[in-house]
C-alpha positions in Angstrom: 3.4 12.5 35.8 1.8 12.1 39.0 0.4 8.8 40.1 -3.0 9.0 41.5 -5.0 6.6 44.0 -8.7 7.2 44.4 -10.5 5.9 47.6 -14.1 5.8 47.1 -15.8 4.8 43.9 -19.1 6.8 44.5 -20.3 9.8 42.9 -17.3 11.9 43.9 -14.9 9.4 43.4 -16.2 8.6 39.6 -16.2 12.4 39.2 -12.6 12.5 40.0 -11.7 9.4 38.1 -13.7 10.8 34.8 -11.6 14.2 34.9 -8.1 12.5 35.6 -8.5 9.7 33.2 -7.4 11.8 30.1 -5.3 14.0 31.9 -1.4 14.4 30.5 -0.1 14.9 33.9 -1.9 12.9 36.2 -2.2 8.9 36.1 -4.8 7.0 37.8 -3.2 4.0 39.3 -6.2 2.5 40.8 -9.6 3.1 42.5 -10.7 1.3 45.7 -14.3 0.8 47.3 -15.6 -2.0 49.2 -18.7 -1.9 47.2 -18.1 -4.2 44.4 -21.1 -2.3 42.5 -19.8 1.0 43.1 -20.0 3.0 39.5 -16.3 4.0 39.4 -15.4 0.2 39.7 -17.4 -0.3 36.4 -15.5 2.5 34.7 -12.0 1.5 35.8 -12.9 -1.9 34.5 -14.0 -0.8 31.2 -11.0 1.6 30.9 -8.5 -0.9 32.2 -7.6 0.8 35.4 -6.5 -1.3 38.5 -9.5 -1.7 41.2 -10.4 -3.5 44.1 -11.8 -3.2 47.9 -8.7 -2.5 50.1 -6.6 0.6 49.5 -3.8 -1.0 51.6 -2.9 -3.2 48.5 -2.2 -0.1 46.3 -0.8 2.3 48.9 2.9 2.0 47.4 5.7 4.6 47.3 4.7 5.0 43.8 1.4 7.1 44.7 2.2 10.9 44.8 -1.7 12.0 45.4 -4.4 10.2 47.5 -7.9 11.5 47.0 -10.3 10.1 50.1 -13.7 10.4 48.8 -15.1 7.8 51.3 -16.5 10.4 53.7 -15.4 8.3 56.7 -13.4 9.9 59.5 -12.1 6.8 60.3 -10.7 6.1 57.1 -9.1 9.3 56.7 -7.4 9.0 60.2 -5.9 5.8 59.0 -4.8 7.2 55.7 -2.9 10.0 57.6 -0.8 7.1 59.4 0.1 5.1 56.6 0.8 7.4 53.4 4.2 8.1 52.7 6.0 11.2 53.6 6.1 12.3 50.2 2.5 11.5 49.3 -0.2 14.2 49.1 -3.5 13.3 50.9 -6.7 15.0 49.7 -9.6 15.0 51.8 -13.1 14.7 50.0 -14.2 17.9 50.6 -11.1 19.4 48.8 -11.4 17.0 46.3 -15.4 18.0 45.4 -14.1 21.5 45.4 -11.7 20.5 42.9 -14.0 18.9 40.9 -16.4 22.0 40.6 -13.6 24.3 39.8 -12.2 21.8 37.2 -15.7 21.7 35.8 -15.8 25.7 35.9 -12.9 25.7 34.0 -13.8 23.2 31.3 -17.1 25.1 30.5 -14.9 28.4 30.0 -12.6 26.7 28.0 -15.6 25.1 25.9 -16.8 28.6 25.3 -13.6 30.1 24.3 -13.0 27.1 21.9 -16.6 27.4 20.4 -16.0 31.0 19.9 -12.9 30.3 18.2 -14.3 27.7 16.0 -16.9 30.3 14.9 -14.4 33.0 14.0 -12.3 30.4 12.4 -15.4 29.3 10.1 -16.1 32.8 9.4 -12.3 33.6 8.7 -12.1 30.4 6.3 -15.3 31.1 4.2 -13.8 34.3 2.9 -12.9 34.2 -0.7 -10.2 36.3 -0.3 -6.5 35.3 1.1 -5.8 36.4 4.4 -2.3 35.7 6.1 -0.8 37.4 8.9 2.5 37.7 10.9 3.7 38.5 14.5 6.3 41.1 15.2 9.0 38.5 14.1 7.6 37.9 11.0 6.3 34.6 11.8 2.7 33.6 10.3 0.4 33.1 13.1 -2.8 32.8 11.1 -3.8 31.9 7.4 -7.0 31.0 5.9 -8.0 28.2 3.5 -8.3 30.7 0.6 -4.7 31.8 1.0 -3.6 28.0 1.5 -5.2 27.2 -1.7 -3.6 30.2 -3.7 -0.2 29.5 -2.3 -0.4 25.8 -2.5 0.4 25.0 1.0 -1.3 23.7 4.1 -2.0 25.6 7.1 0.3 23.4 9.2 2.9 24.0 6.9 2.8 27.7 6.9 2.1 28.3 10.5 5.3 29.0 12.5 7.4 30.0 9.5 8.3 33.3 8.4 6.6 35.0 5.7 9.7 35.1 3.5 9.7 31.3 3.3 6.1 31.2 2.4 6.0 34.4 0.0 9.8 35.8 -0.6 8.6 38.6 -2.5 6.3 39.7 0.6 6.4 43.3 1.6 4.4 42.4 5.0 7.8 43.3 6.8 8.1 46.8 5.4 4.6 47.3 6.7 5.5 45.8 10.0 8.5 48.4 10.0 6.5 51.5 8.8 3.1 51.1 10.5 1.5 52.2 7.3 -0.9 50.4 5.3 -0.4 49.5 1.5 -3.2 49.1 -0.8 -3.7 47.2 -4.1 -0.1 46.3 -4.6 0.3 43.5 -7.4 2.5 40.6 -6.7 3.5 37.4 -8.0 3.2 34.1 -5.6 6.3 31.8 -5.8 4.0 29.2 -7.8 3.4 32.0 -10.3 -0.2 33.0 -9.7 -0.7 36.8 -9.9 -2.5 38.5 -7.0 -3.6 42.0 -6.0 -3.0 42.3 -2.1 -3.6 45.0 0.3 -1.5 44.9 3.5 -2.4 46.6 7.1 -0.5 47.1 10.4 -2.0 45.6 13.5 -1.7 48.2 16.0 -2.4 47.9 19.8 -4.3 50.4 22.3 -0.9 51.6 23.2 -0.1 52.7 19.7 2.6 49.7 19.4 2.8 47.8 16.0 2.5 44.1 17.0 2.0 42.3 13.8 0.8 42.8 10.4 -1.7 41.2 7.8 -2.6 40.9 4.3 -5.7 40.5 2.1 -5.3 39.3 -1.5 -7.2 38.0 -4.5 -6.7 36.2 -7.7 -6.2 38.4 -10.7 -7.9 36.1 -12.8 -11.1 37.1 -10.9 -12.0 39.3 -13.7 -15.6 39.6 -13.1 -15.3 42.5 -10.5 -13.2 44.2 -12.9 -15.4 43.6 -15.7 -18.4 44.9 -13.8 -16.6 48.3 -12.9 -15.5 49.2 -16.5 -17.5 51.7 -18.5 -16.3 51.0 -21.9 -15.9 47.7 -23.8 -13.0 48.9 -25.7 -11.1 50.1 -22.5 -11.8 46.5 -20.8 -10.1 44.8 -23.7 -7.1 47.4 -23.2 -7.0 47.3 -19.2 -6.9 43.3 -19.5 -4.7 42.3 -22.4 -1.7 42.8 -20.4 -3.2 40.6 -17.5 -4.5 37.8 -19.7 -1.8 37.6 -22.0 0.8 36.7 -18.6 -1.9 34.4 -17.4 -1.2 30.6 -17.2 -5.0 29.9 -17.5 -6.7 30.1 -20.9 -8.8 33.2 -21.0 -11.4 34.2 -23.8 -13.5 37.3 -24.1 -16.4 37.4 -26.9 -18.7 40.2 -27.8 -22.5 40.8 -26.9 -23.3 38.3 -30.2 -21.0 35.8 -28.5 -18.5 36.0 -31.5 -14.6 36.0 -30.1 -12.8 39.2 -29.6 -9.7 38.3 -27.7 -7.6 35.1 -26.3 -4.4 34.6 -24.8 -1.7 32.6 -25.6 -2.5 30.0 -23.1 -6.1 29.6 -24.5 -4.1 28.9 -28.0 -1.8 26.4 -26.2 -4.6 24.4 -24.7 -7.3 24.4 -27.3 -4.8 24.2 -30.4 -6.7 26.7 -31.9 -5.2 30.1 -33.5 -6.2 33.7 -32.9 -7.6 33.4 -36.5 -9.6 30.6 -36.1 -11.3 32.2 -32.9 -11.4 35.6 -33.5 -14.7 37.0 -35.0 -16.1 33.0 -34.8 -18.9 31.8 -32.6 -18.4 31.0 -29.0 -19.0 27.4 -29.7 -16.1 26.9 -32.1 -13.8 25.3 -29.4 -16.3 23.0 -27.7 -16.1 19.4 -27.9 -18.6 18.3 -25.3 -20.7 20.6 -23.5 -23.0 23.9 -24.0 -21.4 27.3 -24.5 -21.2 29.1 -21.3 -20.2 32.4 -23.2 -23.9 32.2 -24.6 -25.5 31.4 -21.4 -24.0 34.3 -19.6 -24.8 36.8 -22.6 -28.6 35.7 -22.0 -28.7 35.7 -18.2 -26.3 38.2 -17.4 -24.8 36.2 -14.5 -21.6 34.7 -13.9 -21.5 30.8 -14.1 -18.5 29.2 -12.5 -17.3 25.7 -12.2 -18.5 24.0 -15.3 -16.6 21.0 -16.7 -16.1 20.8 -20.3 -14.1 19.2 -23.2 -12.4 21.6 -25.7 -9.8 21.9 -28.4 -8.2 19.4 -30.9 -7.0 17.1 -28.0 -10.3 17.1 -26.1 -8.8 18.3 -23.0 -10.8 18.5 -19.7 -11.2 21.9 -18.4 -13.2 23.8 -15.6 -14.4 27.3 -17.1 -15.8 30.3 -15.2 -17.4 32.9 -17.3 -18.8 36.5 -16.1 -20.5 39.3 -18.3 -18.9 42.4 -19.0 -21.5 45.1 -18.0 -21.2 48.6 -19.7 -23.9 51.2 -18.6 -26.0 48.4 -17.0 -26.0 46.3 -20.1 -24.4 43.2 -21.3 -21.6 44.2 -24.0 -19.8 40.7 -23.7 -18.3 38.1 -21.5 -15.1 37.0 -20.3 -14.0 33.3 -19.6 -11.4 31.7 -17.5 -10.4 28.1 -18.3 -8.5 26.1 -16.1 -6.8 23.1 -17.8 -7.5 20.0 -15.4 -6.5 17.2 -17.8 -3.3 16.1 -16.0 -4.9 17.0 -12.4 -7.9 14.4 -13.4 -5.4 11.6 -14.3 -3.6 12.2 -11.3 -6.6 12.0 -9.3 -7.9 8.9 -10.8 -4.2 7.1 -9.9 -4.5 8.6 -6.6 -8.1 7.2 -5.8 -7.1 4.2 -7.5 -4.1 4.0 -5.2 -6.1 5.0 -1.9 -8.5 2.0 -2.8 -5.5 -0.4 -2.6 -3.7 1.1 0.5 -6.6 1.6 2.4 -8.2 -1.8 2.5 -10.9 -1.5 5.3 -11.0 -5.4 6.1 -9.2 -8.4 5.9 -10.2 -10.9 3.3 -7.3 -13.7 3.5 -6.4 -16.4 6.0 -3.6 -18.9 6.5 -5.3 -21.1 4.6 -4.7 -18.7 1.5 -1.0 -19.4 2.1 0.2 -22.5 0.0 3.1 -24.4 0.6 4.7 -27.2 2.6 8.3 -26.7 2.4 10.3 -26.0 5.6 10.6 -22.2 5.2 7.1 -21.3 4.4 5.8 -23.8 7.1 7.8 -22.2 9.7 6.6 -18.6 8.5 3.0 -19.9 9.0 3.5 -21.4 12.4 5.2 -17.8 13.2 2.2 -15.9 11.8 -0.4 -18.3 13.8 1.6 -17.3 16.8 1.6 -13.7 16.1 -2.1 -13.7 15.5 -2.5 -15.0 19.6 -0.9 -11.6 20.6 -1.1 -7.8 20.1 2.6 -7.2 20.0 4.1 -5.4 16.9 5.0 -7.9 13.9 7.8 -7.3 11.4 7.2 -9.3 7.9 10.5 -9.6 5.8 11.0 -10.7 2.4 11.6 -9.9 -1.0 8.8 -7.9 -3.2 6.1 -10.3 -4.5 6.3 -13.1 -1.6 3.2 -12.4 0.1 3.8 -9.8 3.0 0.5 -8.4 2.8 -1.3 -11.7 2.5 0.6 -12.7 5.7 -0.5 -9.5 7.6 -4.0 -10.0 6.3 -3.9 -13.5 7.8 -2.3 -12.4 11.0 -5.5 -10.2 11.5 -8.0 -12.6 10.4 -6.6 -15.2 13.0 -6.4 -12.6 15.8 -9.4 -11.4 18.1 -9.3 -8.1 16.0 -10.8 -9.9 13.0 -14.0 -7.9 13.3 -12.4 -4.6 13.2 -10.7 -2.6 10.3 -7.4 -3.8 8.5 -5.8 -0.7 6.7 -2.7 -1.4 4.4 -0.7 1.7 3.9 2.1 1.9 1.2 4.7 3.7 2.9 6.7 4.5 -0.5 3.6 5.9 -2.0 2.8 8.5 0.3 3.8 12.2 0.0 6.5 13.0 2.2 5.0 16.3 3.2 1.6 14.7 4.0 3.0 11.6 5.6 2.6 12.4 9.1 -0.7 13.8 8.9 -2.0 10.8 7.0 -0.7 8.4 9.6 -1.6 10.5 13.0 -3.9 13.2 11.9 -3.6 17.0 12.5 -2.5 18.4 16.0 -4.3 21.7 15.6 -7.7 21.3 14.1 -7.9 17.6 15.4 -8.3 16.0 12.1 -7.7 12.3 12.5 -5.2 10.1 10.9 -5.3 6.3 9.7 -4.4 5.3 13.4 -7.4 6.6 14.6 -9.3 5.5 11.6 -8.3 1.9 12.3 -9.5 2.1 16.0 -8.7 -1.4 17.7 -8.1 -3.0 14.2 -4.9 -3.6 12.5 -2.6 -1.0 10.5 -0.3 -2.9 8.0 2.7 -0.5 7.3 4.2 -1.8 4.0 7.7 -0.8 3.3 8.2 0.9 6.6 12.0 1.9 5.9 10.3 4.6 3.4 8.8 6.6 6.4 10.8 9.5 7.2 12.8 9.9 10.5 10.2 12.2 12.2 7.6 9.9 11.4 9.5 7.1 12.6 10.0 8.9 16.0 6.4 9.3 16.5 5.6 5.7 15.5 8.2 4.9 18.1 6.6 6.9 20.7 3.3 5.4 19.6 4.3 1.8 20.3 6.3 2.5 23.8 2.8 4.3 24.9 0.8 1.7 23.7 1.4 -1.1 26.4 1.2 -0.3 30.3 2.3 -2.7 33.0 0.1 -3.8 35.8 2.4 -5.8 38.4 4.5 -8.1 36.3 2.0 -8.5 33.5 1.9 -6.8 30.3 -1.4 -5.5 29.1 -2.7 -3.8 26.0 -4.7 -0.7 26.3 -7.6 -1.9 24.7 -7.9 1.2 22.7 -4.7 1.1 20.5 -4.1 -0.2 16.8 -2.3 -3.4 16.0 0.8 -2.8 14.3 2.5 -4.8 11.7 5.2 -3.7 9.1 6.7 -5.0 6.4 10.0 -4.4 4.5 11.7 -5.7 1.3 14.9 -3.7 2.3 17.9 -4.4 4.4 16.9 -2.8 7.7 20.3 -3.4 9.3 22.0 -1.7 6.4 19.3 1.3 6.8 20.0 1.7 10.5 23.7 1.6 9.8 23.1 4.6 6.9 21.0 6.7 9.4 17.7 6.2 7.5 15.9 3.9 10.0 15.5 4.4 13.8 17.2 1.9 15.6 14.7 1.9 18.8 12.2 1.6 16.6 13.7 -1.5 14.9 14.0 -3.2 18.3 10.4 -2.6 19.2 9.0 -3.7 15.7 11.5 -6.7 15.6 10.1 -8.2 18.8 8.3 -11.0 16.4 10.2 -11.1 13.2 9.0 -13.3 10.4 10.9 -14.1 7.3 9.2 -14.7 4.0 11.1 -17.0 1.9 11.1 -16.4 -1.8 9.6 -18.5 -4.4 12.7 -19.6 -5.8 13.8 -21.4 -2.5 10.6 -23.2 -2.5 9.8 -24.4 -6.0 8.4 -27.9 -4.6 5.5 -25.3 -3.5 5.0 -24.0 -7.1 2.2 -26.8 -8.0 0.1 -26.0 -4.6 0.6 -22.2 -5.4 -0.4 -22.7 -8.8 -3.4 -24.6 -8.1 -4.7 -22.1 -5.6 -3.9 -19.0 -8.1 -5.9 -20.7 -10.8 -9.2 -20.9 -8.9 -8.7 -17.2 -8.1 -7.6 -16.3 -11.7 -10.8 -18.3 -13.1 -13.0 -16.1 -10.9 -11.5 -13.0 -12.2 -11.5 -14.0 -15.8 -14.7 -16.2 -15.7 -12.7 -19.0 -17.1 -12.5 -22.5 -16.3 -8.7 -23.7 -16.4 -8.4 -26.8 -14.6 -4.5 -27.6 -14.9 -1.0 -27.3 -16.4 0.8 -30.0 -18.7 3.7 -31.5 -16.9 6.1 -29.7 -19.5 4.3 -26.4 -18.3 4.8 -27.0 -14.7 8.5 -28.3 -15.2 9.0 -24.9 -16.8 7.7 -22.9 -14.1 9.8 -24.9 -11.5 13.1 -24.5 -13.4 12.3 -20.5 -13.5 14.0 -18.2 -11.0 11.1 -16.1 -10.1 12.8 -12.6 -9.1 9.3 -11.2 -8.6 7.7 -14.0 -6.7 4.6 -15.2 -6.1 3.1 -11.8 -7.4 5.3 -12.5 -10.7 3.9 -16.3 -11.2 0.3 -14.6 -10.8 0.9 -12.5 -13.7 2.5 -15.0 -15.8 -0.5 -17.3 -15.3 -2.5 -14.4 -16.1 -1.1 -13.8 -19.4 -0.8 -17.6 -20.2 -4.6 -18.0 -19.5 -5.2 -14.9 -22.2 -2.8 -16.9 -24.8 -4.2 -20.2 -24.5 -6.7 -21.8 -27.0 -10.4 -20.8 -26.5 -12.3 -23.4 -24.9 -9.2 -25.3 -23.6 -8.9 -25.9 -19.8 -5.3 -26.8 -19.8 -2.2 -24.5 -19.8 0.5 -26.0 -22.0 4.0 -25.2 -22.4 3.9 -22.6 -25.4 1.5 -20.7 -23.4 3.9 -20.3 -20.4 6.9 -19.8 -22.5 5.1 -16.7 -24.4 4.1 -15.4 -21.0 7.4 -15.8 -19.3 9.5 -14.2 -22.6 7.4 -11.4 -24.5 8.6 -9.5 -27.3 9.1 -6.5 -25.0 11.0 -8.4 -22.1 13.0 -11.4 -23.4 16.2 -13.1 -22.1 19.5 -11.9 -23.4 20.5 -13.3 -26.8 23.5 -15.9 -26.9 25.3 -13.4 -29.1 25.5 -9.6 -27.8 24.9 -6.9 -30.4 28.3 -5.6 -31.6 29.9 -2.8 -29.5 27.7 -3.4 -26.5 28.5 -3.1 -23.1 27.1 -4.6 -20.0 25.9 -1.5 -18.8 24.1 -0.8 -22.3 22.6 -4.3 -22.4 21.1 -3.8 -18.5 19.9 -0.3 -19.4 18.1 -1.8 -22.5 16.5 -4.7 -20.2 15.6 -2.4 -17.4 13.9 -0.2 -20.0 11.8 -3.0 -21.7 10.8 -4.2 -18.2 9.5 -0.7 -17.3 7.7 -0.2 -20.6 5.9 -3.8 -20.1 5.3 -3.1 -16.8 3.6 0.1 -17.5 1.6 -1.3 -20.7 0.3 -4.1 -18.2 -1.0 -1.6 -15.8 -2.5 1.0 -18.4 0.1 3.6 -17.4 -0.7 3.6 -13.8 2.1 4.4 -12.2 1.6 3.6 -8.6 0.3 -0.1 -9.7 3.7 -0.1 -11.5 5.9 0.7 -8.8 4.1 -1.7 -6.7 4.3 -4.4 -9.3 8.2 -3.8 -9.5 8.7 -3.4 -5.9 10.3 0.1 -6.2 8.9 3.4 -4.5 7.1 5.4 -6.7 10.2 8.2 -6.5 12.3 5.6 -7.9 10.0 4.9 -10.7 9.6 8.4 -11.8 13.3 8.9 -11.9 13.5 5.8 -13.9 11.0 6.8 -16.5 12.6 10.2 -16.7 15.8 8.6 -17.4 14.7 6.2 -20.1 12.3 9.0 -21.4 9.2 7.1 -20.8 7.3 10.1 -19.6 
């Protein structure tokens, strides 16, 4: 990185500043002009770049290049005398020539980029999958259709070998022989059947420098149907394909009566062949019109129709195309994609993202209740953190209110009008984690750090970030600050980083799962949030605050708890902390008598010890072991938590303070899914 000093902030100096301020290899240390109204000085002020009237002040040994844009011969001569021996002095005439050359270069690059983008748009608009390799067999281009069929992202596929993505690929054979291979059937790793044509890439010197393949999904039987001239031959040719397809396929004749279905159709609809063959096309429909009948009437294909079919009322997407024989519609064929589970997962993902990406802070320090020593210290530390921009580490058990503290710090800072985004690191897919946070390097897709802008990014359960993402986060934090003299100053464009963890970070460092340098950068201001069991004197204040919130949510008017009920809450150990207290109060408000304004001890008792989750009996079951009792109790807790959140696994994992991966492991262990 070359350090640059610009002398003269007029039009020439401003051009140089604009060209260099985003450079990866030149750093503008300062810009100087005697005229305080010079345009370059205003830009420097807005961008946080040092500026002033006297260049002598900034001409140090750290300066590698000096641009003299003053146009004054006396200034240039004085600079010749004073610049260090290693420093390059560039006069205004050379600098202006450099500006013209760089502008011309930028125009040329923009032209190339525009042309490349146009070609990429065309490339990605093609329905067929396309994938290419270089001489070494490494993938150097892939379009969106190929990514969808292969179920990979382009960033994942590029620069990997073709065998890593498609083990059965024959592109390397085409690369070696230099001969094209047409219409070859192939099964992708995910089970998708395709037809592929492969071609060598040959230079003007007759040298093979790569190869590419064009392939399509064989379930796109529309084109096949249009080319067949006899309905019986259509059935014969398609039977082998449709019986091996994972998608449900049905074929009807020109009257709309079923003539062929595959095993996948029977599995999805619950209808046997005898219940479909010879019956009207509407026999399997629970919601929506018959697409077969619509296609038979219009003679045109219909794609992407949402329907509900079969005994289980399953959500499906239907594609139907006519079967043309001698220019006449002789039937239609439908491909049915079961999206029931996919839709359920998409709903869970949407809900999780709503929770993860809160775009604004809604809590302040007044929402944190308690007067005990530990919580008062944490609040005081939080208020100090709100006055600075350095990273903050929030530590504490699940449910202690780390997100509440992060919100309060943001609300109390100068960034309160900017975005606040929470990211549950344990809920992000490992394969997309880096892209989610930092965006795509190749296509410019922005990530959450760009989305939050000058706001606050809250990384909850930061220990679940992969080591690669930790390294990038460390680099981001180290580049976030720059130093002017002895004063530390923010860049003015970076996001404020707040992280939280309920895990032992020191153990994670020892185990090699957490970056030590990142730990020290994040731990510059560490706030430990005490568990509820260590500050039980605060429970009355916390309860009162939660009642106000829950009354608004439930539309109730609960005023207080009986002394016995409050005592029971203070005697409980609260392994789930404030989050568990809120859930107990929620259940108690449901159990309490209609019209009552006071929660009594029985309401609290029922909420704490339900039939599904109860204390260990005084007498253990016969032949029981500690492990079996603990497994039974853990299974009951998991079942109850799933029920409370209507089967939403992301919310259940968050409620229990475990990662989504751990939850799925436990659910499989206890056969709850």
